[in-house]
C-alpha positions as CSV (number, residue, x, y, z in Angstrom):
1,M,109.9,81.1,131.1
2,N,110.7,84.3,129.1
3,K,111.4,87.3,131.3
4,I,109.3,90.2,130.3
5,R,108.9,93.7,131.7
6,V,106.0,93.7,134.3
7,N,106.3,97.1,136.0
8,F,105.8,100.6,134.6
9,S,105.9,104.0,136.0
10,I,103.1,106.5,135.4
11,K,105.5,108.4,133.1
12,D,106.0,105.2,131.1
13,L,102.2,104.9,130.7
14,E,102.0,108.5,129.6
15,N,104.7,107.9,127.0
16,L,103.3,104.7,125.7
17,S,99.6,105.7,125.6
18,G,99.7,109.4,124.9
19,I,97.6,110.1,127.9
20,K,99.0,112.7,130.3
21,A,100.1,111.4,133.7
22,H,97.8,114.1,135.3
23,T,94.8,112.7,133.4
24,I,95.7,109.1,134.3
25,R,95.6,110.1,138.0
26,I,92.2,111.8,137.6
27,W,90.8,108.7,135.8
28,E,92.1,106.6,138.7
29,K,90.6,108.8,141.4
30,R,87.3,109.6,139.7
31,Y,86.5,106.4,137.8
32,N,88.8,103.8,139.4
33,L,89.9,102.8,135.9
34,L,93.4,101.6,137.0
35,E,94.6,100.2,140.3
36,P,98.3,100.9,140.7
37,N,100.6,99.2,143.1
38,R,102.6,101.3,145.5
39,T,106.3,101.1,146.4
40,D,107.6,101.5,150.0
41,T,108.0,105.2,149.1
42,N,104.4,105.5,147.9
43,I,105.3,105.7,144.1
44,R,102.8,104.3,141.7
45,T,103.8,101.3,139.6
46,Y,101.6,99.5,137.0
47,N,101.7,96.0,135.6
48,T,101.4,94.8,132.0
49,A,97.6,94.3,132.4
50,S,97.2,98.0,133.4
51,L,99.2,99.1,130.4
52,Q,97.1,97.0,128.1
53,K,93.9,98.3,129.7
54,L,95.0,101.9,129.4
55,L,95.9,101.5,125.7
56,N,92.4,100.1,125.1
57,I,90.9,103.0,127.1
58,A,92.9,105.5,125.1
59,Y,91.8,103.8,121.8
60,L,88.1,104.0,122.7
61,N,88.5,107.5,123.9
62,N,90.2,108.5,120.7
63,N,87.3,107.0,118.8
64,G,84.6,109.0,120.5
65,F,83.8,107.1,123.8
66,K,83.6,109.3,126.9
67,V,85.7,108.1,129.8
68,S,82.7,108.1,132.1
69,K,81.0,105.5,129.7
70,I,84.2,103.4,129.5
71,A,84.3,103.3,133.3
72,D,81.0,101.5,133.3
73,L,82.5,98.6,131.3
74,N,84.5,95.8,132.8
75,E,87.8,94.7,131.1
76,D,86.2,92.1,128.9
77,E,83.6,94.6,127.7
78,I,86.3,97.1,127.0
79,A,88.2,94.6,124.9
80,I,85.0,93.7,123.0
81,K,84.3,97.3,122.2
82,V,87.9,97.7,120.9
83,K,87.5,94.7,118.7
84,E,84.2,96.1,117.3
85,I,85.8,99.4,116.3
86,V,88.8,97.6,114.8
87,A,86.5,95.4,112.8
88,E,84.7,98.5,111.4
89,S,87.6,100.9,110.9
90,N,90.7,102.6,112.3
91,K,92.8,99.4,112.5
92,D,96.0,101.3,112.2
93,S,96.1,102.9,115.7
94,F,95.1,99.6,117.2
95,A,97.9,97.9,115.3
96,I,100.4,100.5,116.5
97,N,99.4,99.7,120.1
98,A,99.7,96.0,119.5
99,F,103.2,96.5,118.0
100,K,104.2,98.5,121.1
101,M,103.0,95.7,123.4
102,A,105.0,93.2,121.2
103,M,108.0,95.4,121.6
104,I,107.7,95.8,125.4
105,N,107.4,92.0,125.9
106,F,109.7,90.9,123.0
107,D,106.7,89.0,121.6
108,Q,107.5,88.1,118.0
109,S,104.3,86.0,117.8
110,L,102.1,89.1,118.5
111,F,104.1,91.1,116.0
112,D,103.6,88.5,113.2
113,K,99.9,88.1,114.1
114,T,99.3,91.8,114.0
115,Y,101.3,92.3,110.8
116,N,99.5,89.4,109.0
117,N,96.1,90.8,109.9
118,L,97.0,94.2,108.4
119,L,98.2,92.5,105.2
120,K,94.7,90.9,104.7
121,E,93.3,94.4,103.9
122,Q,96.3,96.6,103.0
123,S,99.3,96.4,100.7
124,F,102.7,96.3,102.2
125,E,103.2,99.9,101.1
126,E,100.0,101.0,102.8
127,V,101.0,99.2,106.0
128,F,104.4,100.9,106.0
129,Y,103.1,104.4,105.5
130,S,100.1,104.1,107.8
131,V,101.5,101.9,110.6
132,F,105.3,101.3,110.5
133,L,106.3,105.0,109.9
134,P,104.2,106.4,112.8
135,L,105.3,103.5,115.0
136,L,109.0,104.2,114.3
137,N,108.4,107.9,115.1
138,E,106.9,107.0,118.4
139,I,109.7,104.5,119.2
140,G,112.2,107.3,118.7
141,L,110.4,109.4,121.3
142,L,110.0,106.5,123.7
143,W,113.7,105.8,123.5
144,Q,114.6,109.5,124.1
145,T,112.4,109.5,127.2
146,N,113.9,106.3,128.5
147,T,110.6,104.5,128.4
148,I,112.3,101.8,126.3
149,T,115.9,100.6,126.0
150,P,117.9,100.3,122.8
151,V,117.2,96.5,123.0
152,H,113.5,97.2,122.5
153,E,114.2,99.5,119.6
154,H,116.5,96.9,118.0
155,F,114.0,94.1,118.5
156,I,111.2,95.9,116.7
157,S,113.4,97.4,114.0
158,V,114.9,94.0,113.1
159,L,111.4,92.6,112.7
160,I,110.3,95.5,110.5
161,K,113.5,95.1,108.4
162,Q,112.7,91.4,108.0
163,K,109.3,92.3,106.5
164,L,110.9,94.9,104.2
165,L,113.5,92.5,102.9
166,L,111.0,89.7,102.3
167,S,108.6,92.1,100.5
168,T,111.4,93.4,98.4
169,E,112.5,89.9,97.4
170,K,108.9,89.0,96.4
171,L,109.0,91.8,93.8
172,G,111.3,89.8,91.6
173,D,113.3,91.5,88.8
174,F,111.9,93.7,86.2
175,E,113.2,96.9,84.7
176,N,111.7,100.2,83.6
177,A,113.0,100.3,80.1
178,S,112.3,104.0,79.7
179,D,114.6,105.0,82.5
180,S,118.4,104.7,82.3
181,R,119.2,105.8,85.8
182,T,120.8,103.6,88.4
183,F,119.7,104.5,91.9
184,V,122.4,103.9,94.5
185,L,121.1,103.9,98.1
186,F,123.6,104.3,100.9
187,L,124.1,105.8,104.4
188,P,127.1,108.0,105.3
189,D,129.9,107.0,107.7
190,N,128.6,106.0,111.1
191,E,124.9,106.1,110.1
192,I,123.2,102.8,110.7
193,H,119.4,103.6,110.7
194,D,118.5,102.1,107.3
195,I,114.8,101.3,107.5
196,G,113.8,104.4,105.6
197,L,116.4,103.7,103.0
198,L,115.2,100.1,102.7
199,F,111.7,101.2,102.1
200,I,112.8,103.6,99.4
201,N,114.6,100.7,97.7
202,Y,111.4,98.7,97.9
203,L,109.4,101.5,96.3
204,L,111.9,102.1,93.5
205,K,112.2,98.4,92.7
206,S,108.4,98.1,92.7
207,K,108.3,100.7,89.9
208,G,110.9,98.8,87.9
209,Y,113.9,101.1,88.6
210,Q,117.4,99.6,88.8
211,T,118.7,100.0,92.3
212,I,122.0,99.2,94.2
213,F,121.5,99.1,97.9
214,L,124.8,99.6,99.8
215,G,123.4,100.1,103.3
216,P,125.0,101.6,106.4
217,S,128.2,103.5,106.9
218,V,129.6,103.9,103.4
219,P,132.7,106.2,102.9
220,T,132.1,108.8,100.2
221,A,135.3,108.0,98.4
222,N,134.3,104.4,97.9
223,L,131.3,105.4,95.9
224,Y,133.5,106.6,93.1
225,E,134.2,103.0,92.1
226,L,130.6,102.8,90.8
227,Y,131.5,105.0,87.8
228,E,133.4,102.1,86.4
229,F,130.1,100.4,85.8
230,F,127.4,103.2,85.6
231,D,127.4,106.7,84.3
232,N,123.9,107.9,85.1
233,I,123.7,107.5,88.9
234,T,121.2,109.0,91.3
235,F,122.6,108.7,94.8
236,I,120.0,108.6,97.7
237,S,120.9,108.9,101.3
238,Y,119.1,109.2,104.7
239,F,120.6,111.4,107.4
240,T,119.1,110.4,110.8
241,I,122.0,110.8,113.3
242,F,125.0,111.5,111.0
243,P,126.7,113.5,109.7
244,E,126.7,115.8,112.8
245,E,125.0,119.1,112.5
246,D,128.2,121.2,112.0
247,L,129.6,118.8,109.4
248,I,126.6,118.3,107.0
249,E,127.4,121.3,104.7
250,T,131.0,120.2,104.4
251,Y,129.9,116.6,103.7
252,I,127.6,117.8,100.9
253,K,130.2,120.1,99.5
254,D,132.9,117.3,99.4
255,F,130.4,114.8,97.9
256,N,129.4,117.3,95.2
257,E,133.1,117.9,94.2
258,L,134.1,114.3,94.2
259,L,131.1,112.6,92.7
260,L,128.7,115.0,91.0
261,I,130.3,117.9,89.2
262,E,131.9,115.9,86.4
263,N,129.2,113.3,86.0
264,K,125.6,112.9,85.1
265,S,124.7,112.3,88.7
266,Y,122.5,113.7,91.4
267,L,122.3,113.3,95.2
268,Y,118.9,113.1,96.9
269,L,118.7,113.5,100.7
270,L,116.2,112.8,103.4
271,G,116.1,112.6,107.2
272,N,116.0,114.6,110.4
273,K,119.5,116.0,109.9
274,T,118.4,117.7,106.6
275,I,115.5,119.7,108.0
276,N,117.5,122.9,108.7
277,L,119.5,122.9,105.5
278,N,119.2,126.1,103.3
279,H,117.9,124.7,100.0
280,S,119.0,127.8,98.1
281,Q,122.6,127.3,99.1
282,L,122.8,123.6,98.0
283,P,124.8,122.6,95.0
284,E,122.8,122.3,91.8
285,K,122.8,118.5,91.7
286,V,121.8,118.1,95.4
287,K,118.1,118.0,96.4
288,V,116.5,117.6,99.8
289,Y,113.1,115.9,100.2
290,Q,110.9,116.3,103.2
291,S,109.3,112.9,102.9
292,I,109.6,109.5,101.2
293,K,106.3,110.1,99.4
294,N,107.6,113.4,97.9
295,L,110.7,111.8,96.6
296,V,109.0,108.8,95.0
297,K,106.3,111.1,93.5
298,E,109.0,112.8,91.4
299,M,110.7,109.6,90.2
């Protein structure tokens, strides 16, 4: 039998549901909504069923149900109410909760079922913007608070990447004849978080642009070889962890001098590490975008 996680602290429940631990304790005491187990030292622990119930309660509460009314429902009735709301609207937050449960239990079947249900009513692009991006942001916070391990993060990230690659392959090959640019997508040395970059590649290819996806950890000097084949290059990179804070400006300066000054090329940057950059001090051919939507809108 697959070994799954079955015990959670109240802090884990707070991080996974968005409901403050203090509020969870009040709901337990006032409405008897959850029944935690106790360790020998009287510390609350919760099982998977409690986590699922709390996610459903949080979902109903976020959709206008008072907790006092939810407390009058049994678990089956709560699940039915959730399904009714999902059937009418607001499927995205329900899907995010389902993906979190899939991640916690390493349940690929639940991931695929949830994803396929979303695709029945939304395009892949809509699913990525409305569900995968918010999910990835939450996963980053869950990892930082030790609610999940890197293994959980890798599991869900690989599944999302699989869907990205499959959707990109389905696009086929067609070119935007009015645009001579070649978009080269890469990550700097030591950077491995490529989901955002993969999605940009998908969006560009869907619009008929020529792209070359190089992926993680590409040394800057190696990019110069591309000029043997292309002369109108737009480089795109995503800084999530690297370069380190005190090295970003040097990285951009060196990139500009090596690859941009003497060529018809540009560098477009996104990611958490670019937030604090002073745009007015950037080289002329370097531009920072606050979101993927903003970048693609200007293409």
